[in-house]
C-alpha positions in Angstrom: 16.4 28.2 4.5 13.5 30.6 5.4 12.9 32.2 8.8 10.3 31.0 11.3 8.3 34.2 10.6 8.3 33.5 6.8 7.1 29.9 7.5 4.2 31.3 9.7 3.2 33.9 7.1 3.3 31.3 4.2 1.4 28.8 6.3 -1.3 31.3 7.2 -1.6 32.4 3.6 -1.9 28.8 2.4 -4.6 28.1 5.0 -6.5 31.2 4.1 -6.4 30.4 0.4 -7.8 26.9 1.0 -10.1 27.5 3.9 -10.9 31.2 3.8 -9.9 33.6 6.5 -12.5 32.6 9.1 -12.0 28.9 8.8 -8.2 29.4 8.8 -8.5 31.2 12.1 -10.7 28.4 13.5 -8.1 25.9 12.4 -5.3 27.7 14.2 -7.5 28.0 17.3 -8.3 24.3 17.3 -4.6 23.4 17.0 -3.7 25.7 19.9 -6.5 24.5 22.1 -6.0 20.7 21.6 -2.9 18.6 22.2 -2.0 17.8 18.6 0.8 15.5 17.5 1.4 16.4 13.9 3.8 13.5 13.3 1.3 10.9 14.5 -1.5 12.6 12.5 0.5 12.4 9.3 1.5 8.8 9.9 -2.2 7.8 10.4 -3.5 10.0 7.5 -3.0 7.4 4.8 -2.6 4.2 6.8 -5.6 2.7 5.0 -3.9 3.1 1.6 -1.4 0.8 -0.1 2.0 2.1 -1.2 0.8 2.1 -4.8 -2.3 4.2 -3.8 -0.2 6.7 -1.9 2.2 6.9 -4.9 -0.7 7.5 -7.3 -2.1 10.2 -5.1 1.3 11.9 -4.9 1.9 11.7 -8.6 -1.6 13.1 -9.3 -1.0 16.0 -6.9 2.4 16.8 -8.4 0.8 16.8 -11.9 -2.0 19.1 -10.8 0.6 21.5 -9.3 2.4 21.6 -12.6 5.7 20.2 -11.5 
């Protein structure tokens, strides 16, 4: 298990790699400013997809990541 500090560092690095430094900072600021329920957001993220579509999406992502 990694420490909270390591999680924060890895998270910021991932955000910066995908969004760039400026947009990553904006994302963090938005999350801190707004009431944000991550669990609810994740549950609603793919609610318009069927189980098969979610599975296909997951398998595609896994293949792209080389696992």
